[in-house]
C-alpha positions in Angstrom: -3.5 4.9 -25.3 -6.6 3.1 -27.4 -5.8 -0.6 -28.7 -5.8 -2.0 -31.9 -5.6 -5.2 -33.3 -5.7 -6.5 -36.9 -5.8 -10.4 -38.5 -5.9 -11.6 -41.8 -5.4 -15.1 -43.1 -7.1 -18.5 -44.5 -9.5 -18.9 -41.5 -12.3 -16.9 -39.7 -9.8 -14.1 -37.5 -13.1 -12.3 -36.0 -11.8 -15.0 -33.1 -8.3 -14.1 -32.7 -9.0 -10.2 -32.8 -11.5 -10.5 -30.2 -8.9 -12.0 -27.6 -6.2 -9.7 -28.8 -8.6 -6.8 -28.0 -9.3 -8.4 -24.4 -5.4 -8.4 -24.3 -5.4 -4.7 -25.2 -8.4 -3.9 -22.6 -5.7 -2.3 -20.2 -5.4 0.3 -23.0 -9.1 1.7 -22.8 -12.3 -0.4 -22.3 -15.1 2.6 -23.1 -16.4 1.0 -26.1 -14.9 -1.9 -28.5 -15.4 -2.8 -31.9 -14.5 -4.6 -35.4 -14.7 -4.2 -39.3 -14.4 -6.9 -41.5 -14.8 -7.5 -44.5 -17.8 -9.8 -46.4 -18.4 -10.2 -50.8 -16.1 -7.9 -50.4 -18.1 -5.0 -48.6 -16.8 -3.5 -44.8 -19.4 -4.4 -42.2 -19.1 -2.7 -38.5 -19.6 -4.6 -35.2 -19.8 -1.7 -32.4 -20.5 -1.9 -28.3 -20.2 0.1 -25.9 -18.4 -1.1 -22.4 -16.1 -3.9 -22.5 -14.8 -6.8 -25.4 -17.5 -9.3 -23.7 -20.4 -7.5 -24.5 -18.8 -6.7 -28.1 -18.8 -10.3 -27.9 -22.4 -10.8 -26.8 -22.9 -9.1 -30.4 -20.8 -11.1 -33.0 -23.4 -13.5 -34.3 -21.9 -17.3 -34.0 -22.5 -16.4 -38.6 -20.2 -13.9 -39.0 -17.2 -14.8 -40.7 -14.1 -13.3 -42.2 -10.9 -13.9 -42.9 -9.9 -10.2 -43.3 -10.6 -7.9 -39.5 -9.8 -4.6 -37.6 -10.5 -4.0 -33.6 -10.0 -1.7 -32.1 -10.1 -1.1 -28.3 -11.7 2.6 -26.8 -10.4 5.3 -24.3 -12.3 8.2 -24.5 -9.6 11.5 -26.1 -12.2 13.6 -28.3 -16.0 13.0 -28.1 -18.1 11.1 -25.0 -18.4 7.4 -24.7 -21.3 6.3 -27.3 -21.8 3.7 -29.7 -21.3 6.5 -32.7 -17.7 7.6 -31.4 -16.7 3.9 -31.2 -14.2 2.5 -33.2 -13.5 1.3 -36.2 -15.3 4.4 -38.2 -16.2 4.5 -41.8 -16.0 6.9 -44.8 -18.9 8.8 -46.3 -18.8 6.3 -49.2 -18.3 3.1 -46.5 -15.5 1.9 -48.8 -12.5 2.6 -45.6 -12.8 1.7 -42.3 -10.1 2.7 -39.8 -9.0 2.4 -36.3 -6.5 4.7 -34.7 -4.9 4.9 -31.5 -3.4 8.3 -31.2 -4.6 11.9 -31.7 -5.0 13.8 -34.8 -4.0 17.5 -33.5 -5.5 19.5 -36.5 -8.7 17.7 -37.2 -10.6 20.6 -37.1 -8.7 22.2 -39.4 -8.9 19.0 -41.9 -12.3 19.1 -41.0 -13.4 22.2 -42.4 -11.4 21.5 -45.9 -13.9 18.4 -46.0 -17.1 20.0 -47.3 -20.1 18.2 -48.3 -19.1 15.3 -46.0 -21.0 14.3 -43.0 -19.8 13.2 -40.0 -21.5 11.2 -37.6 -19.4 11.3 -34.6 -17.0 13.4 -32.3 -13.9 11.8 -32.9 -10.6 13.2 -34.8 -10.5 9.3 -36.4 -13.2 10.0 -38.4 -12.2 12.2 -40.0 -8.9 10.3 -41.0 -11.8 7.9 -42.1 -12.6 10.4 -44.5 -9.6 12.3 -45.6 -8.6 8.6 -47.1 -10.9 8.5 -48.8 -11.4 11.3 -50.8 -7.8 11.3 -52.2 -6.7 9.3 -55.3 -4.7 7.1 -56.5 -3.7 3.6 -55.1 -4.9 2.5 -51.4 -1.4 2.8 -50.6 -1.1 6.7 -52.1 -4.1 6.9 -50.3 -3.0 6.8 -46.9 0.3 8.2 -47.6 -1.3 11.5 -49.1 -3.9 11.1 -46.1 -0.8 10.8 -43.2 1.1 13.6 -44.8 -1.9 15.5 -44.4 -2.1 14.5 -40.8 -0.6 16.4 -36.9 -0.3 14.0 -34.3 0.3 10.9 -33.2 -1.4 7.6 -34.9 -0.5 3.5 -35.2 -3.8 2.9 -37.6 -4.9 -0.3 -39.4 -7.7 0.1 -42.7 -9.7 -1.8 -44.7 -10.5 -0.9 -48.5 -13.7 -2.7 -49.8 -13.3 -4.8 -52.7 -9.6 -5.7 -50.8 -8.3 -8.5 -49.2 -5.9 -6.1 -47.6 -5.1 -5.1 -44.0 -3.3 -1.1 -44.3 -0.9 0.0 -41.4 1.0 3.0 -40.8 2.5 4.5 -37.1 3.8 8.2 -35.9 4.2 7.9 -32.1 1.9 5.6 -31.7 3.1 2.0 -31.2 2.7 -0.8 -33.9 3.9 -4.6 -34.0 3.1 -6.4 -37.1 3.8 -10.7 -36.5 3.9 -13.1 -39.2 3.6 -17.3 -39.6 2.1 -19.2 -42.3 -1.7 -18.5 -43.0 -1.7 -15.6 -40.9 -0.9 -12.3 -40.5 -1.6 -9.6 -37.6 -0.9 -6.6 -36.5 -1.1 -4.5 -33.0 -0.9 -1.8 -30.3 1.3 -4.3 -27.8 2.3 -7.8 -28.8 1.4 -9.4 -26.1 -2.4 -9.0 -28.4 -0.7 -11.8 -30.2 2.6 -13.4 -28.7 1.4 -16.7 -28.4 0.6 -17.4 -32.1 4.1 -16.3 -33.4 7.5 -16.2 -32.9 8.6 -13.3 -34.9 7.2 -9.7 -35.0 8.4 -6.5 -36.5 8.3 -3.2 -35.2 6.5 -0.5 -37.2 9.0 2.9 -37.3 7.7 6.3 -37.4 6.1 7.4 -40.6 6.7 3.5 -41.9 3.8 1.3 -43.7 2.8 -1.7 -44.1 0.2 -4.0 -46.3 -1.1 -6.9 -44.7 -2.1 -10.1 -47.2 -3.0 -13.5 -46.8 0.6 -14.5 -47.3 3.1 -11.6 -47.3 3.5 -9.0 -45.1 5.2 -5.6 -47.0 6.6 -2.7 -45.4 6.9 0.7 -47.0 9.1 4.0 -46.5 6.8 7.6 -46.2 8.2 7.9 -49.9 6.1 4.6 -50.9 9.3 2.3 -51.7 9.6 -0.6 -50.2 11.8 -1.3 -47.8 13.5 -4.8 -45.5 12.5 -5.4 -41.5 14.5 -6.9 -39.3 12.6 -9.8 -38.0 12.4 -10.1 -33.9 12.2 -13.2 -32.5 10.0 -13.2 -28.9 11.6 -13.8 -26.1 9.0 -16.4 -24.5 8.7 -14.6 -21.0 6.7 -14.6 -17.6 5.2 -11.5 -19.7 2.4 -13.2 -21.4 0.1 -14.4 -18.9 -3.6 -16.2 -19.8 -5.9 -16.1 -16.8 -9.7 -16.1 -18.1 -10.8 -17.2 -15.1 -9.8 -14.4 -12.7 -12.4 -12.1 -11.1 -9.9 -9.8 -9.9 -6.3 -8.8 -11.4 -5.4 -6.6 -8.6 -5.5 -8.9 -5.9 -3.8 -11.0 -7.4 -0.9 -9.0 -8.4 -0.3 -7.8 -4.9 -0.1 -10.9 -4.1 2.6 -11.8 -6.7 5.2 -9.0 -5.2 7.2 -11.9 -3.6 7.4 -13.3 -6.4 8.6 -10.6 -8.7 11.1 -10.4 -6.4 12.6 -12.9 -6.0 12.0 -13.0 -10.1 14.1 -10.0 -10.2 17.0 -10.5 -7.9 17.6 -13.7 -9.5 17.3 -11.8 -13.1 20.3 -9.4 -11.7 22.2 -11.2 -9.4 21.8 -14.8 -11.0 21.6 -13.6 -14.8 23.1 -10.3 -14.5 20.9 -9.1 -16.8 22.9 -6.1 -16.3 26.8 -6.3 -17.3 29.4 -4.8 -14.9 30.6 -3.1 -18.2 27.4 -0.9 -17.8 27.5 -0.3 -14.3 31.0 0.4 -14.9 30.1 3.3 -17.0 27.0 4.4 -14.7 29.3 4.8 -12.3 31.0 7.8 -14.4 28.0 9.9 -14.3 27.6 12.1 -10.6 24.2 13.8 -11.6 20.4 11.9 -12.7 17.7 13.4 -13.5 14.1 11.3 -13.1 11.6 11.4 -15.2 8.1 10.0 -15.0 4.5 10.0 -14.6 2.1 9.1 -11.4 3.3 5.8 -10.5 6.4 5.3 -12.0 7.3 9.3 -10.7 6.6 7.7 -6.8 8.8 5.6 -7.9 11.3 7.3 -9.4 11.0 9.6 -6.2 12.4 6.4 -4.4 15.0 5.8 -7.2 16.9 8.8 -6.6 16.5 8.8 -3.0 18.5 5.4 -3.1 21.0 6.6 -5.5 21.9 10.0 -3.2 21.8 7.5 -0.1 23.6 4.6 -1.4 25.8 5.4 -4.9 26.4 9.2 -3.3 25.2 11.0 -6.8 23.3 14.3 -7.8 19.7 13.1 -8.7 16.8 15.1 -9.5 13.0 14.3 -10.5 10.4 16.1 -12.2 7.1 14.6 -13.5 7.7 14.4 -17.2 4.4 16.2 -18.3 6.0 19.6 -16.7 9.5 18.4 -17.8 8.5 18.4 -21.5 7.9 22.3 -21.4 9.8 23.3 -18.6 12.8 25.8 -19.1 15.5 23.2 -18.5 18.4 23.5 -19.6 19.8 20.0 -21.0 22.7 18.7 -19.0 24.9 16.4 -21.1 26.8 15.1 -18.8 23.7 14.0 -16.8 22.4 10.9 -17.3 18.6 11.1 -17.5 16.6 8.3 -16.4 12.8 8.0 -17.4 10.9 5.6 -16.1 7.4 3.9 -17.6 5.8 0.3 -17.1 4.5 0.1 -20.5 8.0 2.2 -22.3 4.5 3.9 -24.6 3.9 6.4 -21.8 3.6 9.7 -24.3 5.2 12.5 -22.3 8.0 10.4 -20.8 8.9 9.5 -24.3 8.3 13.2 -25.7 10.9 14.0 -23.0 13.7 11.0 -23.7 13.4 12.3 -27.1 14.4 15.8 -26.9 17.1 14.8 -23.9 18.4 12.9 -27.2 18.2 15.1 -30.0 20.1 17.8 -26.9 23.2 14.9 -27.2 22.3 13.6 -23.5 22.3 9.6 -22.3 19.1 8.2 -21.8 18.3 5.1 -19.2 15.1 3.6 -19.6 13.3 2.0 -16.4 10.4 -0.6 -18.1 8.5 -3.6 -17.6 8.4 -4.0 -21.6 11.4 -5.4 -23.5 10.0 -4.1 -26.8 8.7 -0.7 -26.3 9.2 3.1 -27.8 11.4 4.1 -25.1 14.1 1.1 -25.1 14.4 2.0 -28.8 15.9 5.7 -27.2 17.3 4.4 -24.6 21.7 4.4 -24.2 21.1 2.2 -21.6 18.2 0.1 -20.1 16.9 -1.5 -16.3 14.6 -4.1 -17.1 12.3 -5.0 -14.5 10.1 -8.4 -13.9 6.9 -7.5 -12.9 5.2 -9.9 -15.7 2.6 -8.7 -17.6 0.0 -6.2 -14.9 -3.3 -6.4 -16.1 -5.0 -4.2 -13.7 -5.1 -0.5 -14.4 -3.7 0.6 -10.7 -0.5 -0.4 -10.9 0.8 -2.5 -7.4 3.2 -5.3 -8.4 5.0 -2.9 -11.5 5.7 -0.5 -8.9 7.4 -2.6 -6.3 9.6 -4.2 -9.5 10.7 -0.8 -10.5 11.7 0.3 -6.8 13.0 -2.8 -6.4 14.6 -2.5 -9.5 16.4 0.5 -8.8 17.3 0.2 -4.7 19.4 -3.1 -6.5 21.0 -0.3 -9.5 21.6 1.8 -5.9 23.5 -1.1 -4.7 25.5 -2.5 -7.5 26.5 1.8 -8.0 27.9 1.4 -4.1 31.1 1.4 -2.8 29.3 -1.5 -0.4 28.2 -4.7 -1.3 24.2 -4.6 -0.8 23.8 -7.9 -2.8 23.6 -10.5 0.2 20.8 -7.8 1.8 18.1 -7.6 -0.7 18.7 -11.7 -1.7 18.0 -12.4 2.5 15.0 -9.3 1.2 13.5 -10.7 -1.0 13.9 -14.5 0.7 12.0 -12.5 4.0 9.2 -10.6 2.4 5.8 -11.6 2.6 2.5 -9.9 2.2 0.4 -10.1 5.1 -3.4 -8.9 4.6 -4.8 -5.9 6.1 -6.9 -6.3 9.6 -10.3 -7.6 9.1 -11.0 -5.9 12.3 -9.3 -2.5 11.1 -11.4 -2.4 7.7 -14.7 -2.3 9.4 -14.1 0.5 11.6 -12.3 3.0 8.9 -15.0 2.3 5.6 -17.3 5.0 7.4 -14.3 7.3 6.3 -14.3 9.4 3.0 -12.2 11.9 4.4 -9.1 10.6 4.4 -5.1 11.9 4.2 -1.9 9.7 3.9 1.4 11.8 5.6 5.0 10.3 6.0 8.6 12.0 5.8 10.6 11.0 3.4 10.8 8.0 2.0 7.2 7.5 3.9 6.4 11.0 2.2 6.6 9.1 -1.4 4.5 5.5 0.0 2.0 8.1 1.0 1.5 9.9 -2.1 1.0 6.6 -3.8 -1.4 5.5 -1.4 -3.3 8.2 -1.8 -3.3 7.9 -5.6 -4.0 4.7 -5.6 -7.6 5.5 -3.3 -8.1 7.8 -5.9 -7.7 5.6 -8.5 -9.8 2.4 -8.2 -12.2 3.7 -4.6 -12.6 7.9 -6.7 -11.9 9.0 -2.9 -11.2 12.3 -2.8 -7.8 12.3 -0.5 -4.2 13.0 -0.4 -1.4 12.5 0.3 1.2 15.5 2.0 4.7 15.5 3.6 3.8 15.4 7.7 5.7 18.6 8.0 3.6 20.8 5.9 0.4 19.8 7.6 0.3 22.6 9.6 1.4 25.2 6.6 -2.5 24.7 5.5 -4.0 20.9 5.0 -4.7 21.3 8.8 -7.0 23.1 8.4 -9.3 20.0 6.8 -8.9 17.9 9.7 -12.2 17.3 12.1 -13.4 14.7 14.0 -15.1 12.8 10.5 -11.3 12.6 9.4 -9.0 9.2 8.8 -4.9 10.4 8.5 -3.2 7.5 7.6 0.8 7.9 8.8 3.3 6.1 7.4 6.4 5.6 9.9 9.7 3.9 8.9 12.6 6.1 9.7 13.6 5.8 13.1 15.0 9.5 12.8 11.7 10.8 11.9 10.1 9.1 14.8 9.4 11.7 17.0 8.8 14.6 14.6 6.1 12.2 13.3 4.9 11.9 17.3 4.4 15.4 17.2 2.0 15.2 13.7 0.4 12.7 15.0 -0.5 15.3 18.2 -1.5 17.9 15.8 -3.8 16.3 14.2 -5.3 14.3 17.6 -5.8 18.0 19.1 -7.8 18.5 16.0 -9.9 15.8 16.0 -8.6 13.4 13.5 -8.1 9.7 14.1 -5.0 8.1 13.2 -4.1 5.1 11.4 -0.3 4.2 11.4 1.4 1.5 9.9 5.1 1.7 11.8 7.7 -1.3 13.2 8.3 0.7 15.9 6.3 1.5 18.8 5.1 5.1 19.7 4.9 6.9 22.5 1.2 8.2 21.4 -1.9 7.0 21.3 -3.6 6.1 17.8 -7.7 4.9 17.4 -5.8 2.2 14.8 -1.9 0.4 14.3 -0.8 -2.1 11.8 2.4 -3.6 12.9 5.3 -3.7 9.8 7.7 -6.4 9.2 11.5 -4.8 10.5 12.7 -4.9 7.7 16.1 -2.2 6.8 14.9 0.9 6.3 15.6 1.2 2.5 13.1 -1.9 2.2 9.9 -0.5 4.1 8.5 1.5 1.3 7.9 -1.8 -0.6 6.6 -3.0 2.9 4.4 -0.6 3.9 2.5 0.2 0.7 1.3 -3.5 0.1 -1.0 -2.2 3.1 -2.2 0.4 1.8 -2.9 -1.1 -2.2 -5.2 -3.7 -0.1 -6.8 -0.6 1.5 -7.5 0.9 -1.4 -8.6 -2.3 -3.0 -11.1 -3.2 -0.4 -12.6 0.2 0.1 -13.6 -0.4 -4.2 -14.6 -4.0 -3.5 -17.3 -1.9 -0.2 -18.7 -0.3 -2.6 -19.4 -2.2 -5.7 -16.4 -0.9 -7.9 -14.6 -2.6 -10.8 -10.7 -2.2 -9.5 -8.9 -3.6 -12.4 -11.4 -1.2 -14.7 -11.6 2.5 -12.8 -13.8 5.1 -14.9 -12.3 7.4 -16.9 -8.8 6.1 -17.2 -6.3 3.5 -19.0 -2.6 1.4 -18.3 -0.7 3.0 -20.3 -1.4 6.9 -21.4 -0.2 7.3 -24.8 -1.7 10.4 -25.8 -0.7 13.7 -24.2 
């Protein structure tokens, strides 16, 4: 889940690498560092914390036209300067930055007799392995890569050589070139504003970046030609250097995202009628995703069942991958991921493809690993989302899958969908309620049907950025154990947007109140039960209410985080793109 960025050119490349790393901080921000070539020798600069701290350590006289950089999310070893990248080999001849996990690093470490290690990371093994090999720099890299099991996207410097070597397996890596500069990075957003064309490295491909050219090689050292891809100038590149809280901004952008999505699907027809006709032929759909994307998949399955009359299942990717699932070639497998680089989701999609089934991917990034596996692509149009806790990307996923269900339905829902996006607005969470509920640290979220999904997502947001140990639960399950935890110090957030479930929810509220619990009710209905706090939702058609209600719960989590002094954009222990298992 780390991010790497490297650059070689005619002038000083440090600034461009630091700028690229800032755009990759969503992948990790535990520590960061750069390695540069100066007078043919390798120098490193490292820092614990955000890229801003690394910038402070870079002196004005630091200058190099060959630079590699890294921003870290810790997998092996605690957060400290010693474990931050880049990692040098024992003799200082090799520097490496790495995104991925080396699964056999302990075994490889034992083979490197006499080498003194200075970190707890798996990556340091890779740098020493390369240094110990013989042959040219490329041959050393190729040979070391063959011994490594796991995933990697790496950029490597060798002393006395004004080149950057890159390699890729199961982790994304892109290379862009223009006159006078070549860059490589984990995500095209790191350099999207500077180039017109880029290349996508495939598994077990290698690249050598020099000042005026890039060469690509296969695992057997033979040169290969790669097709250039042109950048699509979209809203995926956004730079907001002065933004103090991206999560607040991204919540506020949700109406714009919905309008953009509606325009793309109904005016530009980004998914053709021919594709929809092919999708209609599938009777069974199996959704697979992780985290917030899993919650959106639950709603996507609900919409397809309700409007398109399809049979749907939903699985957590990490469970699906190792379960006893029998792959049905007549089923369409739907993989949902904001980044399209989620490791478990990609592994599941690869497994499904290998067994001959068709794959539909719902992603927010045009060029990603998941899309490369897809038979069908359902793009979302959230734009670049900076905050780790997903808000507008979640809403974009939910709305996009609702559009899909509408396009596959016998009933034309297009006008209903368009009316909704013209009416939907983000209403602020009432301040008077916030002031009263901040004292609660034991919080449950409950709902039924689609509101149960919203309760799961609302609880996840509060856990992610405010570090409150809360849960989302199906309201009908309260009495099967969880009700034992309810007392007069408990706040229960009740989401009630399904008219058919109103009386059932009222019964659940009474059960909670009888145990002393306090109620925060989100609903567009009047209820025949007294509650302590009530937020009146706008009364849209039922299928739109998960979008209306989640906006308040996102704001609730944000308010809790800010009240405690936490950074909502960069919660502890988390990264936005989960590119490791």
